[in-house]
C-alpha positions as CSV (number, residue, x, y, z in Angstrom):
1,M,-148.3,55.4,96.0
2,N,-145.8,57.2,98.2
3,V,-142.5,56.0,99.7
4,H,-143.9,55.3,103.1
5,H,-146.5,53.0,101.6
6,L,-143.9,51.1,99.6
7,I,-141.7,50.7,102.7
8,Y,-144.7,49.4,104.7
9,L,-145.5,46.9,101.9
10,F,-141.9,45.7,101.8
11,V,-141.8,45.2,105.6
12,V,-145.1,43.3,105.5
13,Y,-143.6,41.1,102.7
14,L,-140.4,40.5,104.7
15,V,-142.4,39.5,107.9
16,N,-144.6,37.2,105.9
17,Y,-141.5,35.7,104.2
18,N,-139.8,35.1,107.5
19,V,-142.9,33.5,109.0
20,Q,-143.2,31.2,106.0
21,L,-139.5,30.3,106.2
22,F,-139.7,29.5,109.9
23,I,-142.8,27.3,109.3
24,F,-141.0,25.4,106.6
25,L,-137.8,24.9,108.6
26,E,-139.8,23.9,111.7
27,R,-141.5,21.2,109.6
28,L,-138.1,20.2,108.1
29,W,-136.3,19.5,111.4
30,G,-138.8,20.1,114.1
31,D,-138.8,22.3,117.1
32,H,-135.8,20.7,118.6
33,G,-133.6,21.2,115.5
34,Q,-134.6,24.8,115.1
35,S,-133.8,25.5,118.7
36,K,-130.4,23.9,118.3
37,L,-129.7,26.0,115.2
38,E,-130.8,29.2,116.9
39,G,-128.5,28.5,119.8
40,S,-125.5,27.5,117.6
41,R,-122.2,29.4,117.4
42,I,-120.4,29.1,114.1
43,C,-116.8,30.0,113.3
44,V,-115.5,30.2,109.7
45,I,-111.7,30.1,109.4
46,N,-110.3,31.6,106.1
47,A,-113.4,33.1,104.5
48,S,-113.2,31.4,101.1
49,A,-116.1,31.4,98.6
50,T,-117.2,28.0,99.8
51,G,-117.0,28.9,103.5
52,T,-119.0,32.0,103.1
53,E,-121.6,30.3,101.0
54,I,-122.0,27.6,103.7
55,L,-122.2,30.3,106.4
56,K,-124.9,32.1,104.4
57,S,-126.9,28.9,104.2
58,L,-126.7,28.6,108.0
59,I,-127.5,32.3,108.7
60,L,-130.6,32.5,106.6
61,P,-132.6,29.9,108.6
62,G,-131.5,31.6,111.9
63,C,-128.2,30.5,113.4
64,G,-127.4,32.0,116.8
65,S,-124.1,33.8,116.1
66,F,-121.1,33.6,113.9
67,T,-117.5,34.6,113.7
68,I,-115.2,34.9,110.6
69,L,-111.5,34.6,111.1
70,D,-109.4,35.6,108.1
71,N,-105.9,37.0,107.9
72,S,-106.2,38.2,104.3
73,T,-106.0,41.9,103.6
74,V,-108.8,43.3,101.6
75,S,-107.8,45.4,98.6
76,L,-109.7,47.6,96.2
77,Q,-109.6,44.7,93.7
78,D,-111.6,42.5,96.1
79,I,-114.6,45.0,96.3
80,G,-117.3,43.7,94.0
81,N,-115.2,40.5,93.2
82,K,-117.5,37.7,92.0
């Protein structure tokens, strides 16, 4: 199996996953709810661990757009911080 074949299989998997996720979410809150989420604009102020986790939970099902406002300076210690 070559690299191109692996990439193709991965893309097929992602497409199938996204379709299944969309079907699940559509059943969960209906067409109207999914449309509202896709048209939403979210702003997170001070990107704490809680705020970014909530943002992730809204991005994965397909929120429209998001903005993060945070005055903190990122240092080398923050990279890879858990």
